[in-house]
C-alpha positions, 0 to 999 in steps of 0.5 A: 500500500502506498504511504499516506499523504502528508494530509492524511497522516496528519489527520490520523496522528493523534494523542491523549491526556489522562489522570492516574487512578487506583493503586495496589489492592488496599495499599496506599502508594506510600505503603506500596513503595515501602514494601519494596525498594525503588529502582535506581536510575530510570524506567526504560520504556521501549516503543515498538510502533509503526513509524513508516507505512500504512499505520505510521500515523497510528504509531505516532499517535500512540506514542504522543499519548503516552508521552503526554501523560509522562509530560503531565507528571513532570516527566515521570512515570509512577514517580520515576524518571523515564528513558525512551527507546524507539523501534520502527516495526514497519507493520511487518510480522516477519521482522517483529521477532528481531525488532522486539528482541532488540528492545528486550535483549539489547536495550533491556527495556523495563516496559514494552509498548506497542503496536498497531498491527496484530501480527506484530503484536503477537510476536511482541506478546510471545517475546514478552511472555517468554522473557517476563517483560512488562508489555502494554498493548496500545492498539492491536486487538487480536483476541489471543493476546488476552486469550491463550497468550494471556500472562501476568505481565501482559496488559491491554489499554485498547480493546479486543477485536471481538468487543467492537464487532460484537457490539455492532452485531447487536446494533445491526440486529436491533435495527431490523437487518436480517441479511448482511455481507461482511468485508475486511482484510484477510488477517487476524484483526479482520477475521476476529472483528467479523467473528465478533459481529457474526456471533452477536448478529446470529444470536439475535436472528441475523444471517451473514450471507457472505464473508468477503476479504482481500489480503492486507494491505490490498485496497483494490475493492472494485470486484468485491463492491460489485459482488456486494451490489449483486448480493443486495444484502440489508447491510454491510459490516466492515473492518478497515483502518488507516489508509485502507479505511479511507479508500474503502469508504470513498470507493463504497460511496463512489460505487453508489452503494452508500445510499442503497445498502447501509454500511456499518463498521468497527470504529477504526473505519472512521477514526482519524480518517474523516478529513480524507474521507470527506462527505463519503463518511457522513452518516456512517455508524461505527462502534468503538470504546471512544467517541467525540462528544463524551462531554466529561471534564477529563475528556475535555481537558485531555483533548485541549491539552493534546491540541495545544501540544501537537496541533492535532485533534486527538483520537482513540489511538492517542487515548490508548497510548495515554491510558497505557502510561496511566496503567504503567504508572499505577503498577510502578507506584504499587511496586515502588518501581521494582519491575520484577514484582510482576504479581504485585504489579498485576494485582494493583492494575486488576484492582484499579479503576482507570479514569480515562477520556473514554470513560472509567474502565477496569481490567478483566482477569485476562487484563483486557479493558472491561469498557463501554462500547459506543455507537457513533455517527459521523457528523462533519469531522466528528464521530459523535456519540449516539448511545452506549451500544454495550455497557461494560462489555467484557471480552470472553478471553477464551483460552486464557488460564490466568 
């Protein structure tokens, strides 16, 4: 896939600002700090993000959000000075193991943070689980990271693919649609988003009449759009993100389908992409754990600070980066900076409530957010909240043995 234009990249690059909440179960931060000696020196944080390619703007947004939290706390994370190390993962699973080992073995990071592409994140999770390195997943929603790969030292600040897909399956069924076609890239994120949608939609009496896909990051949609027109479903459900989402939405409208067959999607279809999609996106409905117009003080403060700092409009990717920093701070405070105390670090996060711009959330036993999923509608350049589609939705964490 061609690189995003500068305009699209700027529109997709976002960040966030958040308040720390919670500490170790029943302990004050001071008591937790006394329970183990603080580390000497700095906490080393390794960012493994896509800094080039289709998802480059997403990686920048996640890092911006993380750094914004740290900057808002006098340059410290959980009270400790921070050193940052960066590796470009290029959204390439073939390079992921070598890249993550650079951070773990060469740079000896205390905390690993990333990434956008689910295939890359899987390699990061395997390496983190094997080495015991603390790992915060700031976007990739592949279900198995908080399913069979779940571990005491692995945490999500984002979502599972199942969550937004499942919530939209309920919405589409409630709107009376009976026959739906799905379309996505043929990789784990797309497959699992469609799987969550299908589970809820079929439980509520719907039928997925065709599942269409194309290889990542292919964006030649015309043949599949022709097939959708011929099938004449009641609606279409899709998962695309980044540049692929821009082109799909524009192609869907150009093919004359937008006004004939309602299009629904996971929220990444329209998050950070609206400037490039223009009128083609207006009126589209998506489900996600963040939305414009949530109208909480923490979200207003977060968005204002982000705009002032980065001269950009914040979106979900930045929120996820910000919340990862907040979560890391809670854990570090609880263990006095001793990252070897992974059980205590995890216990502190499981007992915490994270006060996020998205709304408060907690962590499941598998360390995935238990969070509200919003139904959003595109209006102008915003994904405006319509309602809560699913309240405090918990991923089933199938295969997790924690």
